C-alpha positions as CSV (number, residue, x, y, z in Angstrom):
1,M,-4.1,-2.2,-10.3
2,R,-6.6,-0.6,-12.7
3,G,-7.9,3.0,-12.3
4,T,-10.6,2.5,-9.7
5,S,-8.4,0.4,-7.4
6,R,-5.5,2.8,-7.8
7,A,-7.7,5.8,-6.8
8,S,-9.1,3.9,-3.8
9,L,-5.7,3.0,-2.6
10,A,-4.3,6.5,-3.1
11,G,-7.1,7.9,-1.0
12,V,-6.7,5.5,1.9
13,R,-2.9,6.0,1.9
14,E,-3.4,9.7,2.1
15,R,-5.8,9.5,5.0
16,F,-3.7,7.0,6.9
17,E,-0.5,9.0,6.6
18,P,-1.3,11.4,9.5
19,V,-2.1,8.4,11.7
20,L,1.3,6.9,10.9
21,T,3.0,10.1,11.7
22,A,1.4,10.3,15.1
23,A,2.1,6.6,15.7
24,G,5.8,7.0,15.2
25,A,7.7,3.8,16.0
26,Q,4.5,2.0,16.8
27,S,3.7,2.0,13.1
28,A,5.8,-1.1,12.7
29,A,3.3,-3.0,14.8
30,L,0.4,-1.7,12.8
31,G,2.1,-2.9,9.7
32,A,2.5,-6.4,11.2
33,Q,-1.2,-6.5,12.0
34,L,-2.1,-5.4,8.4
35,F,0.2,-8.2,7.1
36,A,-1.9,-10.7,9.2
37,L,-5.0,-9.3,7.4
38,V,-3.3,-9.9,4.0
39,D,-2.6,-13.5,5.0
40,A,-6.3,-13.9,6.0
41,L,-7.4,-12.5,2.7
42,D,-5.0,-14.7,0.7
43,G,-6.0,-17.7,2.7
44,S,-9.8,-17.2,2.2
45,G,-11.1,-16.4,-1.2
46,S,-14.6,-16.2,0.1
47,L,-13.6,-13.6,2.7
48,R,-11.7,-11.6,0.1
49,R,-14.6,-11.6,-2.3
50,V,-17.1,-10.5,0.3
51,L,-14.9,-7.6,1.5
52,A,-14.3,-6.5,-2.1
53,D,-17.8,-7.0,-3.4
54,P,-19.3,-3.6,-4.3
55,S,-22.8,-5.0,-3.9
56,V,-22.3,-5.7,-0.2
57,E,-23.1,-2.7,2.0
58,A,-20.0,-0.8,3.1
59,E,-20.8,-0.8,6.8
60,A,-21.5,-4.6,6.7
61,K,-18.0,-5.1,5.3
62,A,-16.6,-2.8,7.9
63,T,-18.2,-4.9,10.6
64,V,-16.8,-8.1,9.2
65,V,-13.2,-6.8,9.0
66,A,-13.5,-5.5,12.6
67,Q,-14.4,-9.0,13.6
68,V,-11.4,-10.4,11.7
69,L,-9.2,-7.9,13.5
70,A,-10.8,-8.2,16.9
71,A,-7.5,-8.3,18.7
72,A,-5.8,-5.6,16.6
73,D,-5.0,-2.0,17.4
74,P,-8.0,0.3,16.8
75,R,-5.8,2.3,14.3
76,T,-5.3,-0.9,12.3
77,V,-9.0,-1.7,12.4
78,A,-9.9,1.8,11.3
79,V,-7.6,1.8,8.2
80,A,-8.8,-1.8,7.3
81,Q,-12.4,-0.5,7.5
82,D,-11.5,2.4,5.3
83,L,-10.0,-0.1,2.8
84,V,-13.1,-2.3,2.6
85,R,-15.4,0.6,2.2
86,Q,-13.7,1.5,-1.1
87,R,-14.4,0.1,-4.6
88,W,-11.9,-2.3,-6.1
89,S,-11.6,-3.4,-9.7
90,A,-10.8,-7.0,-8.6
91,D,-10.9,-8.7,-5.2
92,V,-7.1,-9.4,-5.3
93,D,-6.6,-5.6,-5.5
94,L,-8.0,-5.3,-2.0
95,A,-5.4,-7.8,-0.6
96,D,-2.6,-5.9,-2.5
97,A,-3.8,-2.6,-1.1
98,V,-3.8,-3.9,2.5
99,E,-0.2,-5.1,1.9
100,T,0.8,-1.7,0.5
101,V,-0.6,0.1,3.5
102,G,1.2,-2.3,5.8
103,L,4.4,-1.6,4.0
104,D,3.8,2.1,4.4
105,A,3.3,1.6,8.1
106,V,6.7,-0.2,8.5
107,L,8.5,2.4,6.5
108,A,6.8,5.2,8.5
109,S,8.3,3.6,11.6
110,A,11.8,3.6,9.9
111,Q,11.3,7.3,8.9
112,H,10.4,8.2,12.5
113,E,13.6,6.5,13.7
114,G,15.7,8.3,11.0
115,D,16.5,4.9,9.4
116,L,15.0,5.4,5.9
117,P,18.4,6.0,4.2
118,A,19.8,2.9,5.9
119,V,16.8,0.8,4.8
120,E,17.2,2.0,1.2
121,D,20.9,1.0,1.3
122,E,20.3,-2.3,3.0
123,L,17.6,-3.3,0.5
124,F,19.9,-2.5,-2.4
125,R,22.8,-4.4,-0.9
126,L,20.6,-7.4,-0.2
127,N,19.3,-7.3,-3.8
128,R,22.8,-7.1,-5.2
129,A,24.0,-10.0,-2.9
130,L,21.2,-12.2,-4.1
131,I,21.6,-11.6,-7.8
132,P,24.3,-14.3,-8.4
133,Q,22.6,-16.7,-5.8
134,R,20.1,-18.4,-8.0
135,E,19.4,-21.3,-5.7
136,V,18.9,-19.0,-2.7
137,R,16.5,-16.8,-4.7
138,R,14.6,-19.9,-5.7
139,T,14.4,-21.2,-2.2
140,L,13.1,-17.8,-0.9
141,V,9.9,-18.1,-3.1
142,D,9.5,-21.9,-3.0
143,T,6.2,-22.5,-1.2
144,T,7.1,-26.1,-0.6
145,V,9.8,-24.9,1.8
146,P,8.2,-23.9,5.1
147,A,7.7,-20.2,5.6
148,E,9.6,-20.2,8.8
149,A,12.6,-21.8,7.1
150,R,12.5,-19.1,4.4
151,G,12.3,-16.4,7.0
152,S,15.2,-18.0,8.9
153,L,17.3,-18.0,5.7
154,I,16.8,-14.3,5.3
155,D,17.7,-13.8,9.0
156,A,20.9,-15.6,8.4
157,I,21.8,-13.6,5.3
158,L,21.2,-10.3,7.1
159,G,23.1,-11.6,10.1
160,G,21.5,-9.3,12.6
161,R,23.1,-6.3,11.1
162,A,20.1,-4.7,9.4
163,T,17.8,-2.0,10.8
164,P,14.5,-3.4,12.3
165,A,12.5,-2.2,9.3
166,T,14.7,-3.9,6.8
167,A,14.7,-7.1,8.8
168,Q,10.9,-7.0,9.1
169,L,10.3,-6.3,5.4
170,A,12.9,-8.7,4.1
171,R,11.6,-11.5,6.2
172,R,8.0,-10.7,5.2
173,A,8.9,-10.9,1.5
174,A,10.4,-14.4,2.1
175,T,7.6,-15.8,4.3
176,A,4.8,-14.4,2.2
177,P,6.0,-14.0,-1.4
178,R,2.5,-13.8,-2.8
179,G,3.6,-15.0,-6.2
180,R,6.4,-12.5,-6.6
181,R,10.1,-13.2,-7.3
182,Y,12.1,-12.2,-4.2
183,V,14.3,-9.7,-6.1
184,A,11.1,-8.1,-7.5
185,A,9.7,-7.8,-4.0
186,L,12.9,-6.0,-2.9
187,V,12.7,-3.6,-5.9
188,R,9.1,-2.8,-4.9
189,L,10.2,-2.1,-1.4
190,S,12.9,0.2,-2.7
191,D,10.4,2.1,-4.8
192,L,8.2,2.7,-1.7
193,V,11.2,3.9,0.3
194,A,12.1,6.3,-2.6
195,E,8.5,7.5,-2.7
196,R,8.6,8.2,1.0
197,R,11.8,10.1,0.5
198,S,10.2,11.9,-2.5
199,R,12.5,10.5,-5.1
200,Q,12.7,7.6,-7.6
201,V,15.2,4.8,-7.7
202,A,17.1,3.8,-10.8
203,T,18.8,0.4,-10.7
204,V,21.6,0.5,-13.2
205,T,23.2,-2.7,-14.4
206,S,26.4,-2.0,-16.1
207,A,29.1,-4.1,-17.7
208,Q,31.7,-2.0,-16.0
209,P,31.8,0.0,-12.8
210,L,30.7,3.6,-13.1
211,S,32.9,6.3,-11.7
212,D,31.3,8.8,-9.3
213,A,31.3,11.4,-12.1
214,Q,29.5,9.0,-14.4
215,R,26.9,8.1,-11.7
216,D,26.3,11.8,-11.0
217,R,25.9,12.5,-14.8
218,L,23.6,9.6,-15.3
219,G,21.5,10.7,-12.3
220,R,21.1,14.2,-13.8
221,I,20.1,12.7,-17.1
222,L,17.5,10.5,-15.4
223,E,16.2,13.4,-13.3
224,Q,15.7,15.4,-16.5
225,A,13.9,12.4,-18.1
226,Y,11.6,11.7,-15.1
227,G,11.1,15.1,-13.7
228,S,12.1,14.2,-10.2
229,A,15.1,13.4,-8.0
230,V,16.5,9.9,-8.8
231,Q,18.7,7.7,-6.6
232,V,21.1,5.8,-8.8
233,N,22.1,2.3,-7.6
234,V,24.7,0.4,-9.7
235,I,25.1,-3.3,-10.1
236,V,28.1,-4.5,-12.1
237,D,27.3,-7.5,-14.4
238,P,29.8,-8.2,-17.3
239,D,27.2,-10.1,-19.2
240,V,24.7,-7.2,-19.4
241,L,23.7,-6.7,-23.0
242,G,24.8,-3.5,-24.5
243,G,26.8,-2.5,-21.5
244,L,24.1,-0.6,-19.6
245,R,20.6,-1.4,-18.4
246,V,18.5,1.0,-16.4
247,Q,15.3,0.2,-14.5
248,V,13.2,2.8,-12.8
249,G,10.2,1.3,-11.0
250,A,8.5,-1.1,-13.5
251,Q,10.0,0.6,-16.5
252,V,13.1,-0.9,-18.1
253,V,15.1,1.5,-20.2
254,D,16.3,-0.8,-23.0
255,S,15.6,-1.0,-26.7
256,T,12.3,0.7,-26.3
257,M,14.2,3.9,-25.4
258,L,17.3,3.2,-27.4
259,S,17.9,6.7,-28.5
260,R,17.9,8.1,-25.0
261,L,20.2,5.3,-23.8
262,M,22.6,5.8,-26.6
263,D,22.6,9.5,-25.8
264,A,23.3,8.7,-22.1
265,R,26.1,6.4,-23.0
266,R,27.7,9.1,-25.3
267,R,27.5,11.6,-22.4
268,L,29.0,9.1,-20.0
269,A,31.9,8.6,-22.3
270,S,32.5,12.3,-22.8
């Protein structure tokens, strides 16, 4: 998203957060209703363009989205109306923003239940399990495969052992990939969990396992670099180039930050 859309989304998220706090576990249902709105926007370019068009009167757009969500919870309608009243740099940004607010809602329900740490761990484990499964990853984003079949595949992988929020979000990422690779969708979810827990997530791919001491040391280095708490998740891949690859959000710490990486490796070896 560009600046205008980012600012619009940030404002809506901030205003919606007290609603989610009050809704508690019910937030998951609000999230599901917002995902239905995303599907409607993705399925109708004309609807998306109208609701994101700055030349259309804001209250007229609010009326349209209320009609689309006629059967939804009033809290879902209210946040959707808040979204369509904002300015968006591109119409697709509106659909992305609705999705983000829906994800916030599901994660707020997990937070209310005390499940956020488990969700974070489960998303990471699912990501790690899928990395060597190329055909499975391909199937999960193959739109020629029915959405229900893709969702059932994720249900089978999770085996009924995940928290409700993880199950809902993992299934959603499979049934509505929206042009994203599945692993990328999981990384985005992990970033939102970390944001809700007021910390960033670093996914470290290493040629060799890291000891607890090395993980702690790398975490401290990254915290100094990024200025906030960092959760370090480690994936072991013997083929990783250079022995260590670190991704924090969308930023990959590789050759563009070689000096910092080399310094990190020297400290890990000490």
